[in-house]
Residue, then its C-alpha position, 0 to 999 in steps of 0.5 A: m535489516m540491509r533494506y531498511r538501510l536504504l531509508g535515509v536515502l529512498l526519502l530524500t526530498g532535500w538536502l540533508s543540511a543537518c547531517s553533515s557528513e552524510p553525503t547530499h542527494a537528490p531527492l527521490g522524485g525531486d529535481p529531474s534535470g541533472t545538472p552538475t554543480t561545483g564545490g563540495n559535493p562529492g556525489t555530483p557528476t563532473t559532466a552531464g554526459n556521464p552522469g554516474t560518474p562522481t567528482s572526487a574518487g574518496n567517494p566512488g559510491v555516490v550517484p545523481v538521484t535523477p531520470a539521467f542516471v544510467p547504471t554501469a554493468e557494476q551498477a546494474h549488477s549490484y542493483m538486479q542481485y539486490i532486487g532479484p530475491a526479494l521479486l522471486g525467491r532465488v539468485l541471479t542467473d549466471d546468464e543473467i549476470a553475463k547479460l548485466d556485464q555485457q549490455a549494463g543498464a540497458a539489460i535491466e529493465p527486458m531482464l524486469r519484464s521477464w522476471v514479473d512472468e515468473k511464478g515467484f514474482a507472483e509468489a512474492v505479491r501474493i506474500m506481500m499482500e497476505l502480509k497487508l490484509g492480515t490473512s493467510g492459512k486456515r482457522g476452523d472451516a475457513d481457509y485464510g489463503l483465499a485472499g492470497y490465492l486470488v492474488r495469485h491468480v491475478v498476478q499469473s493471469r496477468l489481469p488487472w490489478s484492480t480485479i483483487l478488488t472487483s472479482s466475482t470469483c475467489y480460488s482454491a490453492t489449486d487455482t480452481p474456480m470457486a465461489c467466494d466464501t462470505g455467503a454474500p449476495f455479491t463479492a469485492g474480490v478480497l475484502t469478501t473472502r472470510g480470511f479478511l473479514a474473520g483476520n480483521e474483526s473488531r468492535f464497530n468494524l474498526a480494523r475492517a476499515h482500517a486493513m482497507l484503507n491502509t492496504f488499498m489507499c496507504r492511508d491512515y485516520p485521520h486523513e485529508e478530508t479532500l479524499q475522504p469528507k467526513v459524514e456529519r456529525d449528527q448522523l453519528k452516535v453521541m460518543f463520536r461526535a466530540a471534538t474536545a474532553e468538554e464535548q463528549q457526552e457519552a460515559a463510556a467515551s469520556g473513559g478513554f474508549g478509542n480516542g474518546f476525547n476526540c472522536y469525531t476527528c477520526h470516526g467522521q470518516f471511519s464511519l463511512h469505511a466500516q458501514p459496508f461492513v455491519k452484515f458480516d460477523k466475526s466469523g466473515l459470513w454474511k448476516a442478512d439480518a444483521t441491525g448494527l445496533q449496540s447489544e444490550t449484554g456485549q461490549l461497547g461496538d458489540s451487535d447481537n449475533g456476533l456482529s459489529t455496532s453501526h456508528w450511526e444513531s439511526p436504527e434504520l440507517a444502522k442496518l443499512e450497507s450504504s455509505s459514501w468512500f472517497t467522495t462517492p456514494i456507494a450501496n455495498l462493499a462491492e461498490g466501495a471496493k469498485v470506488l477503490a478499484e478506479h481510484p488513482k491513489f490504489r495504483e499509487c499506493t500498490l507502487q508504494h508496497l512494492l517499493d517496500l517489497a523490493i527496496g525495504l521502504d517503509p514510509a512510517y521508519d522513524t531514521g531520526i534524520t528531519g526532512l526525510k519522506v518521500a517526495p509527494d509527486f513521485l507515486t503520483e507521477l509514475a502511476t500517472a505515466v503507467t495509466a497513460q499507456e494502460p489505463d487500468p494497468t497489470i501490476q506487472a507493468l506497475a513493477i516494471a515502470l518503478y524498479a527501471d526508474p533511474r531514480v529508484m535504480a540511483a537511490t537503492l545503489n546510494g543505499l547499498k554504499r552506505 
């Protein structure tokens, strides 16, 4: 529960004028100046040279959320003690405590560099991604852990994080290389594991598309059209063309299927992301003869032979795996995964997940306080800085940059004092 108490601090983008009893903080990713002010703001430092010192002894826990913040030994200890168990599954060692006591904030980045090489970090990332992808364990003849094993291999081997989407090899529970298990003539890392596909099967392949978008782009439907332009309405089935109740001409949709009165708003994008999954059946196996056509005997959105229906009206298009993901034409799921892996939003989304993992940040969580959210440029700035040094970064590089950022440290410490 403690991690969710940090939301009110980590989500700040402005002053909390509506809650005068709360201390005011600079936004996470906000004004980098660190310039002190005067007056009734107990969290503002009295001098720019000592950004960790509060002006009022009556509120000693508040620190400025700026790149100028340097934690004291006590603050460094509190911060690393808080994030350590989530990242490693263990508490601080005596040696680590001694280093933080002696070196204060200077010990944090070297310690993080050591931490991300531990097996505990690889396990934490594996579990994080299994939760995001909705896959773990076993069912029947399918090992739902395959996606997680690949994630763990990528982390332990210090491969580029994008490899989880582009790997042509899967790995067993014992980290032995093996073929991925869908039978498809192509691979797309975790997206072409039966665990992911079967764990997210649904009519029209909507759950698979949603899991892909949410996990790797941190978006939901509908999202900005600059990221994913909508498909032309005429390409869609009649039920998905409607933007109002009056436009809805399909009886099945007007009855309330999905958002039947306003299908096009979401499905103009959903359709493009769902189409590359059209040849994967409900068990996650690839079927070359899939048609994408609506079954005459099944539920709306179901095709025959355990497959799902395409959004496309044309039978010739319905059976194809080709589409357009994020303005780029793709021939199949493997090409779509490559587009994801190369997209800047993929790295920004990974940073968001790492915030969730160790700090407890949930951007969809309703704090009850108006105007709380991540500063929109914060993750972009951080991801850009990492890729400037490492164009196809490891998750270790992303994690170190995030957890060593003074704004993240200060925001976390403020949350712990609430």
